[in-house]
C-alpha positions as CSV (number, residue, x, y, z in Angstrom):
1,M,25.0,-24.1,-3.3
2,I,25.0,-21.1,-0.9
3,S,28.7,-20.3,-0.1
4,L,30.0,-19.2,3.3
5,Q,31.1,-15.9,1.8
6,H,27.7,-15.2,0.3
7,E,26.0,-15.9,3.6
8,A,28.4,-13.7,5.5
9,L,27.9,-10.6,3.3
10,H,24.3,-10.2,4.2
11,R,24.4,-11.8,7.7
12,V,26.8,-9.0,8.7
13,F,23.7,-6.7,8.4
14,R,21.4,-9.1,10.3
15,D,23.9,-9.6,13.1
16,N,24.9,-5.9,13.3
17,P,21.7,-3.9,12.6
18,E,23.5,-0.6,13.4
19,L,25.4,-1.2,10.1
20,Y,22.2,-0.3,8.2
21,T,22.3,3.2,9.7
22,S,26.0,3.6,9.0
23,V,25.8,2.5,5.4
24,F,22.8,4.7,4.5
25,K,24.6,7.6,6.2
26,V,27.7,7.0,4.0
27,L,25.4,6.9,0.9
28,D,23.7,10.2,2.1
29,I,20.3,8.5,2.0
30,P,17.9,9.5,4.8
31,F,17.1,6.5,7.1
32,P,14.7,6.9,10.1
33,S,16.3,6.3,13.5
34,P,14.9,2.9,14.5
35,T,13.2,2.5,17.9
36,E,12.9,-1.3,17.3
37,V,14.6,-3.8,14.9
38,A,13.4,-7.3,14.2
39,V,14.5,-10.1,11.9
40,V,11.8,-11.2,9.5
41,D,11.3,-14.7,8.2
42,T,13.0,-14.9,4.8
43,D,10.8,-17.6,3.4
44,L,8.6,-16.0,0.7
45,T,7.2,-19.3,-0.6
46,E,3.5,-19.3,-1.4
47,I,0.9,-22.0,-1.2
48,K,1.6,-23.2,-4.8
49,P,5.3,-22.8,-4.4
50,I,8.0,-21.6,-6.5
51,E,10.5,-21.5,-3.6
52,R,11.7,-18.0,-3.0
53,R,14.1,-17.1,-0.2
54,A,15.6,-13.7,0.2
55,D,19.0,-13.5,2.0
56,T,18.1,-11.3,4.9
57,I,14.9,-9.3,5.7
58,M,14.9,-6.8,8.6
59,M,11.9,-4.9,10.0
60,F,12.7,-1.4,11.3
61,T,10.2,0.5,13.5
62,S,10.7,4.3,13.9
63,L,8.6,7.3,14.7
64,E,7.7,7.4,11.0
65,G,6.3,3.9,11.1
66,R,7.6,0.5,9.9
67,H,10.1,-0.1,7.1
68,V,11.4,-3.4,5.7
69,V,14.9,-3.7,4.2
70,I,15.7,-6.8,2.1
71,S,19.4,-7.4,1.9
72,E,20.8,-9.5,-1.0
73,S,24.4,-10.6,-1.5
74,Q,25.4,-10.5,-5.2
75,S,28.6,-12.0,-6.5
76,K,28.0,-11.5,-10.3
77,P,25.4,-10.1,-12.7
78,D,22.3,-12.4,-13.0
79,E,19.3,-11.3,-15.1
80,R,17.1,-13.9,-13.2
81,K,17.3,-11.6,-10.2
82,T,14.9,-9.1,-11.8
83,A,11.9,-11.4,-11.3
84,A,13.2,-12.7,-8.0
85,W,13.7,-9.2,-6.5
86,A,10.4,-8.0,-7.9
87,H,8.7,-10.9,-6.1
88,Y,10.5,-10.3,-2.8
89,I,9.5,-6.6,-2.8
90,S,5.9,-7.0,-3.8
91,H,5.4,-10.0,-1.4
92,V,6.9,-8.2,1.6
93,H,5.0,-4.9,0.7
94,V,1.7,-6.8,0.6
95,K,2.4,-8.8,3.7
96,F,3.5,-6.0,6.0
97,N,1.8,-3.0,4.2
98,C,4.8,-0.8,4.6
99,P,7.7,0.7,2.5
100,V,10.3,-1.8,1.3
101,T,13.9,-1.1,0.3
102,L,16.2,-3.5,-1.6
103,L,19.8,-3.4,-0.5
104,V,22.3,-5.2,-2.7
105,I,25.9,-5.9,-1.4
106,C,28.7,-6.4,-4.0
107,Q,32.4,-6.9,-3.8
108,D,33.4,-5.7,-7.3
109,E,32.4,-2.6,-9.3
110,A,31.2,-4.5,-12.4
111,T,28.5,-6.3,-10.4
112,A,27.7,-3.2,-8.5
113,T,27.2,-1.2,-11.7
114,W,24.9,-4.0,-13.1
115,A,22.9,-4.1,-9.8
116,A,22.5,-0.3,-9.7
117,A,20.8,-0.1,-13.1
118,P,17.0,-0.1,-12.9
119,K,15.5,-3.6,-13.6
120,T,12.3,-3.4,-15.6
121,I,9.4,-5.7,-16.4
122,G,7.0,-4.9,-19.3
123,L,7.3,-3.2,-22.7
124,P,10.8,-1.6,-23.3
125,D,9.2,1.9,-23.8
126,W,6.5,1.4,-21.1
127,P,7.7,-0.8,-18.3
128,T,5.0,-2.0,-15.9
129,L,7.4,-2.4,-13.0
130,S,10.8,-1.1,-12.3
131,V,13.1,-2.4,-9.5
132,R,15.7,0.0,-8.2
133,A,18.1,-1.2,-5.6
134,V,20.4,0.6,-3.1
135,V,23.8,-0.9,-4.0
136,V,26.8,-0.9,-1.8
137,G,30.3,-2.0,-2.8
138,P,33.9,-0.8,-3.4
139,H,32.6,2.1,-5.5
140,N,30.8,3.9,-2.6
141,I,31.9,2.4,0.7
142,P,34.9,4.4,2.0
143,V,38.3,2.9,2.6
144,I,38.7,3.2,6.4
145,D,42.4,3.1,7.2
146,D,42.5,5.6,10.0
147,L,42.5,4.1,13.5
148,A,40.4,6.8,15.1
149,E,37.8,6.4,12.4
150,A,37.9,2.7,12.8
151,V,37.5,2.8,16.6
152,N,34.5,5.1,16.1
153,D,32.7,2.5,14.0
154,V,34.3,-1.0,14.0
155,V,31.3,-2.6,12.2
156,L,31.5,-0.2,9.3
157,T,35.3,-0.8,9.2
158,M,34.7,-4.5,8.9
159,F,32.2,-3.9,6.1
160,S,34.8,-1.6,4.4
161,A,37.2,-4.5,4.5
162,L,34.7,-6.9,3.0
163,T,33.7,-4.6,0.2
164,H,37.3,-3.8,-0.7
165,A,38.5,-7.4,-0.3
166,R,39.9,-7.5,-3.8
167,S,41.5,-4.0,-3.6
168,G,45.1,-3.2,-2.9
169,E,44.0,-1.0,0.0
170,V,42.5,-3.9,2.0
171,T,45.7,-4.6,3.9
172,A,45.6,-1.1,5.5
173,I,41.9,-1.6,6.4
174,L,42.5,-5.0,8.0
175,E,45.4,-3.6,10.0
176,V,43.3,-0.8,11.5
177,L,40.4,-3.1,12.0
178,A,42.5,-5.6,14.0
179,D,43.8,-2.7,16.2
180,A,40.3,-1.1,16.6
181,L,38.7,-4.3,17.7
182,D,41.2,-4.4,20.6
183,T,39.5,-1.3,22.0
184,T,36.0,-2.9,22.3
185,D,34.6,-5.7,24.4
186,T,36.2,-9.1,23.7
187,T,32.9,-10.9,22.9
188,S,31.8,-8.5,20.2
189,A,35.3,-8.1,18.9
190,G,35.8,-11.9,18.6
191,H,32.4,-12.2,16.8
192,I,33.4,-9.5,14.3
193,A,36.8,-11.1,13.8
194,E,35.1,-14.3,12.7
195,Q,32.6,-12.5,10.5
196,T,35.6,-10.9,8.8
197,E,37.3,-14.2,8.2
198,V,34.2,-15.7,6.5
199,G,33.2,-12.6,4.6
200,L,36.6,-12.2,2.9
201,G,36.0,-15.6,1.2
202,N,38.8,-17.2,-0.8
203,T,40.8,-14.1,-1.4
204,D,44.3,-12.9,-0.6
205,A,42.7,-10.6,1.9
206,R,41.6,-13.6,3.9
207,R,45.1,-14.8,4.1
208,I,46.3,-11.4,5.3
209,W,43.6,-11.4,8.0
210,R,44.6,-14.9,9.1
211,D,48.2,-13.9,9.3
212,L,47.2,-10.9,11.6
213,M,45.2,-13.3,13.8
214,A,47.9,-15.9,13.9
215,T,51.0,-13.7,14.5
216,K,49.8,-10.9,16.7
217,T,48.3,-10.9,20.2
218,Y,44.9,-9.3,20.8
219,R,42.6,-9.5,23.8
220,Y,39.7,-10.5,21.7
221,Q,41.2,-13.3,19.6
222,S,38.6,-16.0,19.0
223,E,39.1,-19.8,19.1
224,Y,40.0,-20.1,15.5
225,A,42.7,-17.4,15.8
226,Q,44.2,-18.9,18.9
227,M,44.3,-22.3,17.3
228,L,46.0,-21.0,14.2
229,R,48.7,-19.3,16.3
230,A,49.2,-22.4,18.6
231,E,49.5,-24.9,15.8
232,G,51.3,-22.5,13.4
233,E,52.4,-23.7,10.0
234,A,51.9,-27.4,11.1
235,V,48.2,-26.9,10.6
236,G,48.7,-26.2,6.9
237,E,46.6,-23.8,4.8
238,A,43.9,-26.3,4.0
239,R,43.5,-27.4,7.6
240,G,43.3,-23.8,8.8
241,R,40.7,-22.9,6.1
242,A,38.7,-25.9,7.2
243,F,38.8,-24.8,10.8
244,G,37.7,-21.3,9.9
245,E,34.7,-22.6,7.9
246,A,33.9,-25.0,10.8
247,S,33.8,-22.0,13.1
248,A,31.5,-20.2,10.8
249,L,29.2,-23.2,10.7
250,L,29.1,-23.3,14.5
251,L,28.4,-19.6,14.6
252,L,25.5,-20.0,12.2
253,L,24.0,-22.8,14.3
254,D,24.3,-20.7,17.4
255,H,22.4,-17.9,15.7
256,R,19.7,-20.3,14.6
257,G,19.3,-21.6,18.1
258,V,20.3,-25.1,17.2
259,V,21.9,-26.8,20.3
260,V,25.2,-28.5,19.3
261,P,26.4,-31.3,21.7
262,D,30.1,-31.7,22.4
263,G,30.3,-34.8,20.2
264,V,28.8,-33.0,17.2
265,R,31.0,-30.0,17.8
266,E,34.0,-32.2,17.7
267,R,32.7,-33.8,14.5
268,I,32.5,-30.4,12.9
269,T,35.8,-28.9,14.1
270,S,37.8,-32.0,13.3
271,C,36.6,-32.2,9.7
272,T,39.2,-31.3,7.2
273,D,37.0,-31.6,4.1
274,T,36.0,-28.0,3.2
275,T,33.6,-29.2,0.5
276,L,31.7,-31.3,3.1
277,I,31.7,-28.4,5.6
278,E,30.2,-26.1,2.9
279,T,27.5,-28.8,2.3
280,W,26.7,-28.8,6.0
281,F,26.6,-25.0,5.9
282,G,24.2,-24.9,3.0
283,R,21.8,-27.3,4.9
284,A,22.2,-25.3,8.1
285,V,20.9,-22.1,6.5
286,H,17.3,-23.3,6.8
287,A,17.8,-26.2,9.4
288,T,15.8,-26.4,12.6
289,S,17.6,-29.4,14.0
290,L,20.9,-31.3,13.6
291,S,19.2,-34.1,11.7
292,D,18.4,-31.6,8.9
293,I,22.2,-31.2,8.5
294,F,23.7,-34.6,9.2
295,G,20.8,-36.9,8.7
296,V,21.5,-37.5,5.0
297,D,25.2,-38.3,5.7
298,D,24.3,-40.7,8.6
299,E,21.7,-42.5,6.4
300,R,24.4,-43.0,3.7
301,Q,26.9,-44.3,6.2
302,E,24.3,-46.8,7.6
303,K,23.5,-48.1,4.0
304,G,27.2,-48.3,3.2
């Protein structure tokens, strides 16, 4: 099942295209200045399908031409990815007839080291195909704990927090991120605050972020943060986590253009079963209507 954290780590690029430029600049890899950016359909299934879905695919148009970046969130080494990534790259290259870059996002150095090694298909001494990804993670994304630097690029600061989520330095990053967001417009800041919550996953860093949102007052604080502060400890850790995941689900539905009536919104936000919310989230990734998400549950209730 696709997790909320997995989804957040690549959607942060889709929702904030400027992050591509910032990350490639940090890695000292030339990246053309885009004049146009578009989200590309991630469904790479063919007529006789083995279903293949990349995480995020973005089309960049610059003076040099078009360029596609495939972003993949990777939580652990997985040798099956060699064939999957080769398929994504070749399919997109043929479909759009332009250069393709594979970007892999990791939150630990072991996975990043594995992902950075060339993946080959063919004879050991004469590979027919080699896949080489641009890998980002705690090994090459800087720790941003200076407020001036954070204010200059709040999205990169958020990504610094996500990639260093399991590092002892994450507290300092989150503190400057919280303060830096207070210098930007409240809508964008609230959105980034929610992305941070989801992207940190089930880590101590997430609890640190939740404490910052619940105990301090910022202009941008989003609904989930205000609720946590208002209800305090009475909410309980499990309830607060469920509300955070419900907020992420509503955010995903909004990005997918799925209209959520008040009754359904109440159903989502009042749910305290995090496993059920994650099930809904997994369905919502490719859903085009609410029935794609809740239809199975409703049918089971009717039969029961």
